[in-house]
NUKE-347101 format. One record per residue (C-alpha): x negated, y, z negated; residue in three letters; chain. Coordinates in Angstrom, 1 decimal, padded with zeros to 4 digits. Layout:
SITE X Y Z Ala A
...
// end
This chain:
SITE -103.7 123.0 -066.1 Met A
SITE -106.5 120.9 -067.5 Ser A
SITE -107.8 121.3 -071.0 Ser A
SITE -111.6 121.6 -071.6 Ser A
SITE -111.5 118.7 -074.0 Thr A
SITE -110.7 115.2 -072.7 Ser A
SITE -109.3 112.5 -074.7 Arg A
SITE -111.4 109.3 -075.0 Val A
SITE -109.7 106.0 -075.6 Gly A
SITE -110.7 104.1 -078.7 Ser A
SITE -111.7 101.1 -076.6 Glu A
SITE -114.3 103.2 -074.9 Asn A
SITE -115.7 104.5 -078.2 Val A
SITE -115.9 100.9 -079.6 Val A
SITE -117.4 099.7 -076.3 Gly A
SITE -120.1 102.4 -076.4 Lys A
SITE -120.9 101.6 -080.0 Gln A
SITE -121.2 097.9 -079.2 Phe A
SITE -123.4 098.6 -076.2 Asp A
SITE -125.7 100.8 -078.3 Arg A
SITE -125.7 098.2 -081.1 Cys A
SITE -126.6 095.4 -078.6 Leu A
SITE -129.4 097.4 -077.0 Ala A
SITE -130.8 098.3 -080.5 Asp A
SITE -130.7 094.7 -081.5 Thr A
SITE -132.6 093.5 -078.4 Ile A
SITE -135.3 096.2 -079.0 Val A
SITE -135.7 095.5 -082.7 Lys A
SITE -135.8 091.7 -082.3 Val A
SITE -138.3 092.1 -079.5 Gly A
SITE -140.5 094.4 -081.5 Ile A
SITE -140.4 092.0 -084.4 Gly A
SITE -141.2 089.1 -082.2 Phe A
SITE -144.2 090.9 -080.7 Ser A
SITE -145.6 092.0 -084.1 Val A
SITE -145.2 088.4 -085.2 Gly A
SITE -147.1 087.0 -082.3 Val A
SITE -149.9 089.5 -082.7 Val A
SITE -150.1 088.8 -086.4 Ala A
SITE -150.0 085.1 -085.8 Ser A
SITE -152.8 085.1 -083.3 Val A
SITE -155.1 087.6 -085.1 Leu A
SITE -154.5 086.9 -088.8 Leu A
SITE -152.8 083.5 -089.5 Phe A
SITE -154.6 081.0 -087.2 Lys A
SITE -151.6 080.7 -084.8 Arg A
SITE -149.1 079.6 -087.4 Arg A
SITE -145.4 079.8 -086.7 Gln A
SITE -144.1 081.5 -089.8 Trp A
SITE -145.2 085.1 -089.0 Pro A
SITE -143.3 085.0 -085.8 Ile A
SITE -140.1 083.8 -087.5 Met A
SITE -140.5 086.2 -090.4 Leu A
SITE -141.0 089.4 -088.3 Ser A
SITE -138.3 088.4 -085.9 Thr A
SITE -135.9 088.0 -088.8 Gly A
SITE -136.9 091.4 -090.1 Phe A
SITE -136.1 092.9 -086.8 Gly A
SITE -132.8 091.2 -086.6 Ala A
SITE -132.0 092.3 -090.2 Gly A
SITE -132.8 095.9 -089.4 Phe A
SITE -130.6 095.7 -086.3 Ala A
SITE -127.7 094.2 -088.2 Ile A
SITE -128.0 096.9 -090.9 Asn A
SITE -128.0 099.7 -088.3 Asp A
SITE -125.0 098.2 -086.5 Cys A
SITE -123.1 098.0 -089.7 Asp A
SITE -123.8 101.6 -090.5 Arg A
SITE -122.8 102.6 -087.0 Gln A
SITE -119.4 100.8 -087.1 Phe A
SITE -118.7 101.7 -090.8 Asn A
SITE -120.1 105.2 -091.5 Pro A
SITE -118.8 105.1 -095.1 Ala A
SITE -121.7 102.9 -096.0 Arg A
SITE -124.3 105.6 -095.2 Val A
SITE -125.4 107.3 -098.4 Pro A
SITE -124.3 110.9 -098.6 Gly A
SITE -121.4 110.5 -096.1 Thr A
SITE -118.1 111.8 -097.2 Arg A
SITE -114.9 110.8 -095.5 Ile A
SITE -112.3 113.5 -095.3 Val A
SITE -108.7 112.6 -094.5 His A
SITE -107.0 114.4 -091.6 Ser A
SITE -104.2 115.8 -093.8 Asp A
SITE -106.8 117.8 -095.9 Lys A
SITE -108.5 119.4 -092.8 Ile A
SITE -107.2 122.9 -092.2 Pro A
SITE -105.4 123.1 -088.9 Gln A
SITE -106.2 126.1 -086.5 Pro A
SITE -103.3 128.4 -086.0 Gln A
// end
């Protein structure tokens, strides 16, 4: 007899969260770098600071999202309910 719900190990959950966090970081840093290059070429006479600034913004947003993903208590409006207060089905 197999149950319809399968148990997932905590290592797999953390691994999936870390993979999602890493992919999100790569995307956001890449977008920040791209925006910085475009701004540097079009607006700032090929200076280096727009590239570094926008790449830093992308990294900061990625770190913030990863922190929220690993620690959901920091998301505004989230309430953590302890398992002993959850009614158990009979």
